[in-house]
N, C-alpha and C positions, 0 to 999 in steps of 0.2 A: 749558526746559533754563537752570539757574541756571547766573545769571553772577556774574561775579568781584564780590565785597566791597570795594569799594575805600576804605574807612574804616581800614584794617589793612594790614599787609603778606603777603601771600600766601606761603601757606604750599605753596614745595616738593617733591616727592619726584623723585630724579635715579633711576630705576630703569636701572644701567648707564654711572655718572655717571665711571668710566674710560675708555670708549670714545669716541670721535670722534666722537660726535650729547651723549654725554654732556657730554664737556667742553668744547662749542661750546654749550652751552646753560648752564653756569655762566660761560662768557664772556660771555653775552648778560644773565646774570643781574646780572651785576658791575659794568653800565652804569646797574644804575635799581636801586638799594639802599631806593628809598622805595617800590619796589613788589614787591619779592620777598626771600622769606628761606628759607634752602636749610636745609630743615627734618631731613631723610633722604636717604642717600646710596647706593648699594649698587656694588659691583664681586667682580667672579668671580673675580682670586688675584690683583689687581696691588697687593700689601702697601703698595709705600713710596708708588705714586702714590695711593689711599685714602687712606692716612695725612695727605698732603701734603694732599690734598683737608680731611681734619677738621681740621689749623692753621689752614687759611684760612677755612672757614666755618661753623664749629663747629657741624655738624650734631648734633640731639638722639640721632640713630640712626645708625646705620652697619652694613650686611647685607654678609656674603659667607654664601656656600651651605655652602661646605665650612669646618667647625667647625677643621679642622688650622690651614689659613693665619687664620680670623678671628681665635680665640687671639694669635698673632702681632700682629696688627694691633691689640688690644687689651689685650696687653702695651709697645705703643709708645703706645699714647694713656695707657694709665695712669702711666706714665716718664716721660711731656711734661705729664701737671695737664689733657689735656681732657675739658670735662663730658659728650662723645659715649659714648653706650651701644652696644658693642658686641653687632650679634645672628649668629644664623651657621643657617642650615637657609634649604630653600624656604620652607616656613610664615610666618618672618621675612620674607620679602621679599611674602607676601601680606599678612602683616599690617599692614609700614607701609604699604602702596600702597593698603588698604581703612584706615586711620589715619583716625577721626573727626576729627585736625587737623590735616590733609593738605586742602587746595584743588587743589592743581595736580600730575599724575603725568605725568612725562617717563615713556612707555617705550620706555626702547633697549636692552635687553635681548637682544641675536643668537638667533637659534632659536627655539627649542618653548619653550625655556625660560622664556621672559617671558610665555606665551600664559595661567598662571595667577597672577600676579600683576597683570597688563593687564583680564583675566576682572576681578578681585575691584576691579581700582578703579573698572571700569564697573560693576558691582554696585552699588558705595556711592557712584555717582553720582558724582564726579571729573569735570572738567575733564583729560580725557585726551588726552595727546599721543600718538600713536601714529607711534615709528617704525621698532617692531618687526615690521616685515612678514609673518613667521610665525603672528603671533596672528590675521589671517584667513585667511590661506594655509590655513591647519591648522584654525584654526576660525568661519570664514564666517559662515552662519544662525544658528549659537549666541552667537556674541562680540555679532552686530549685536541679537539679541532681549535680550542683558544690557544693553549700550546702554539700548535703551527700557526694559527693567523696571524700568532702575538712576535711568536719566532722568539718564544723564549725557552730558556737552556732549564728543562725541567731532572732533578735528581734527586733521586728517594731515599728517606731518613731513616725509616725502619733499618731495623737491622737486618732481614730477612731479604729485603727488596734491594738493598745497600747493596747485602754478599753476591745476590745473583745480578745488579748490573756491575760490579767490581767484577765479575767472570766474563762478562758478553765482553765482544771488540766494540773498538770509539763508537764503529759507523755501525747505527743501527739497519739500514740495507741488509747485513749484512747476517743479524743476527738466525731471521727463518732460514739459511740456506744451511745454520751450523746446529740451530739447536734440535733435541728432540722434544727436550720437556724439562722441567727445572721442579724441582724439591726442596720445599718454603719446611724447615723443620721449627716446631711447638717441645717447645722447655715441658708440656702438658701441664704446668699450674700447680698448685701445691696439692690436689687431691689427684694425683695422679694412681695413688696406691689406696687409696680409703675405695672402702664399701662402697657403693652405688645407692645401697639402702639405706644409707645412714645422710644421705644429701640434704633431706628434709632438714636439721641439724644445723646447718651450718649458718655459721655467725657469719655477718660486712666485715669485721675483723679479723675471720679465719680464710676469708676470701680473699682479702686485703693485704696477705701477710703471704709474698714471693719468693721463691725459693730460690730465685736468682737473680732478678734483675729489681729494681729499684723503680718505681711507675706512679703514678696517679692512683685512685682510689677506681673511678671508671674501666681503665685498661689492664687492673690488677683482675678485676672480677670478670672483664671480658676472657684475661688469659686462663680463669678456673675453668670457665666453661670451655674454652676452646673457640670462642667468639669472634676472639680480636685472630684467629686465624681465618677461617672463614670470612671477618672482612680483608684479611690480607690477597687470601687465593682472589676475591674481586679487584681489588686492586693493581694485582700481580698483572691478571686478561687483561688489562687498559695501557697498563704502564712498556710491559715488551709485548703485546700486542699478541698473544697467544690464546688458541682456543679452550676452555675448559676442561678438555679431557686434557690438553699438556700442562699443568698444575698438577702438584701431586702433596701430599704433606706427610712428614715422617714424626712424629714423636723422641724428641734428643733430651734427656734431660738435664745434660750436661752444660746445654746449652754452649758447647764451644764450637761447631760447627753451624755456621749462622743462614744455611743454604747454600744450595748444590746447582751446577747445571749440568743436565745429561747431554753430552753430545750425538748426534749423530752420527760417528763413528764408537759408541758406547764411552768414550770418555768422560770420567766424573770431575769437573771443576769444583771447586768450593773454598771458600774461604771460611777462615776460622780466626779465632780472637777473647780475649777473656769479652764476658759480658756486660759491655760500656758502653753506651749510646754518646759518649762520645767518639768515640772511631768514628761512626759513622757522617754526624755532625762535623767532623774537622775534612773528611772525604771531602764532604758537600761543598763545603767553606771554598778548599782550593782547586777542586776537580778541574784539569786534569792531574794535578802536582798532588804532593801527599804533605802534613805537616803536622806539629806534634801535636799530641791531641793530649794527653794528660793521662792515657789509660796506663794498666798494670802491662808488663809485658808478658807473652805469653811462654811462660815454663815447660816443654814439653817432658821434661823429667819428672817432670811433680803431676800430669796428668792419669788421672783414674782413668779406666777404661769409659770407653766412649760406646754408649749403646744407642739402637732403633728400633723403633716400635711401632707396628698399625696402628693407628690411632683406636680407642675404643668406642665403638657407635653408642654403647650403652651410657657409658662414661659422660663423651661428649655430644651428644645431638642434634646439637647446632650446626656443629661443622659442614654438617652434610646437606646442610641449605647456602651453605657461598655457591655449589653448581647447579642445585636446584633453579636460585632466584638467577643465576645468570641464563642458563637454559630457558626461563620465563618470559612471561610478559614481561615488553619495555618496560622499566617504573618500579620490578620488585625490589632492585637490590634497594634504590631505595625507600624503599615502605619496610625493610628488613631491617635497614640503620638504624629507622624511626624507632621501630617498635622496639627493639633490644637499649638502645637507651632510655627509654620510656619502664623497662623491664628493669635495668639495671638498677636506678634510682628509686624504684618502688621498693626492691630488694634493701638498695645501700638502707633508703629509710623502713626499713620493715614494714612493708605495706607490702608483702610476699614475701617467700620463701625462693629459698637459692635454686629448690628442683622446678617451681614454678619462670623460671625467667627465662626458659628454651616454651612452655604452655604457650606465652604471652603472647613470642613471636609468632608462632606456627597460626595461631589465632589469627593473630592482623590479618598474615600474607592473606588468610583464608576470607577475613573479613571486609578487606579493605577492596576497594571495587576501584581503582587507578583509571583516573580520566583521560580519554584520547589523546595525545600530546603532549602528555603531560613531561617526557622525560626532553624535550626539546627544546625547552628553553629557563634561566633560571626561572623565571616567575614560578614557570609551571612545574619544576623542580620542589621548590621551598611551598607551594600550595601541598601539593599532594606529603611532601614532609608532613606537611600540619592535618593535613589529612591523616595520616596511616598516624600519629600520635594520639590526635581524639581517640581514632578506634582502636591504639592499644590503649589507654587511662580507660577505656568501658572495659575492657579485658581484664586488665589490674585491680579495678573495684570489682569484679565478676567473683577474683579468688579473695579480696582483701583477711589475711588473718587476723 
C-alpha cells in the first residue's frame, strides 16, 4: 500500500465537505497546515456552507451534483474573486476523487451516491478514508476487489470500525490467525429506555436528538432504530474479512468503548476515548502515525460506570436484518440499504411513522426481485439500488399516514 509522502503537503479531497464528517475533517486539517492541503471539496446543496469553505480553504475544485446549485456557487465564487473552479454532475465527483493530484480522499457522502466516487478513489490507489457505510454495504466484494486492484489504502472512519482497526495488527494477513470475533458497541440511541409501545408517537425531532454524538439527520434516525449498527455489521464483514457469526453487537450507552476485538486466547482488546469523530478522522489522515485531533482527553477519574446490554429485539428489530441479508441472496444488502434510505426519508418528511421504518425495510426485501448478476458490476448495483427504491416507495405509499 502506498505510504504518505511527507516531503510535501498532502492534497485532500473531501467528498461531503458540508456534512458532520466533512466539517470535522476540515477541523482536523486546520490543526496541521504543515501536513495537509484541501485540494477539492464537494457538497450536495448547501451553497452558503460550501462557499464559506471555499473562502476559508481556496480549494482547486468545488463540486456539486446539480448544475442549478453549482451555478449559484460559481457566481458567488466569481464575485469574490476566488481561484476555485466549480464543477457539477456525478462524473465530476468521480473525477476529483480519482484525480492524479489527490493523495487522500475522505469518502463522507451519505448514501449510495457515495459508491461511485469512492470506487474511483479505490481504483486510483488513493488513501481512502471511508466514512460512507453504503460503499461497502452496497458494493461489498466489488468494492474490496477495487481496493486490492488499485493498491489503495483503505482506512475506516466509523468510530466502531476505526476502533477495531486500531486494535488489530498492522498486517491483515495475521488477522484470521488471531481474531475469534469482534464486538461492535452501540449507544442504543435516544429511545433505549422508552416503551416500544409508544414508538408510533416518536417525532423526527426526537429521533434526531442523539444523546452522545452530533450527526446528520439520516444517521441519527438510523442510530435510533439501530439500523446504523446493522449497516456497520455488514461493513465489518467486508472490512475485516469476517464471517457473519464473528460479528457481535452490544449496547454500551456511555459510548466510551468504541468497539472490541476478542482474540483466540480470549484476550479482549478495546479502543476507548471521548465520543468525538475527530479521533478516527485524525487517525485515518495520519496512519500509522498519530496526530492531534482536537478531541477532549478521556478523564478516567470522572467516568461513570460502563454498562453493556444485549440489544432488545423488540426495540431494535432492524438489527437482525444485517445477518439475514449477509446470508441471503447476493445483492440483498444493497436492497436493505436502499429501502432504509427511502423509509428514513419518508419518516423525516412525516409520511410514515417511526415504527413503520422497519416494516418498509422488511416489505422491500420480500417484494424486490434481485436480478441475477446485479452485484457483479457498478451499473448492476446502481440498477438494483434504483429498483429497490421504487419497491420501497410503493411500500411507503401503502403505509402513508
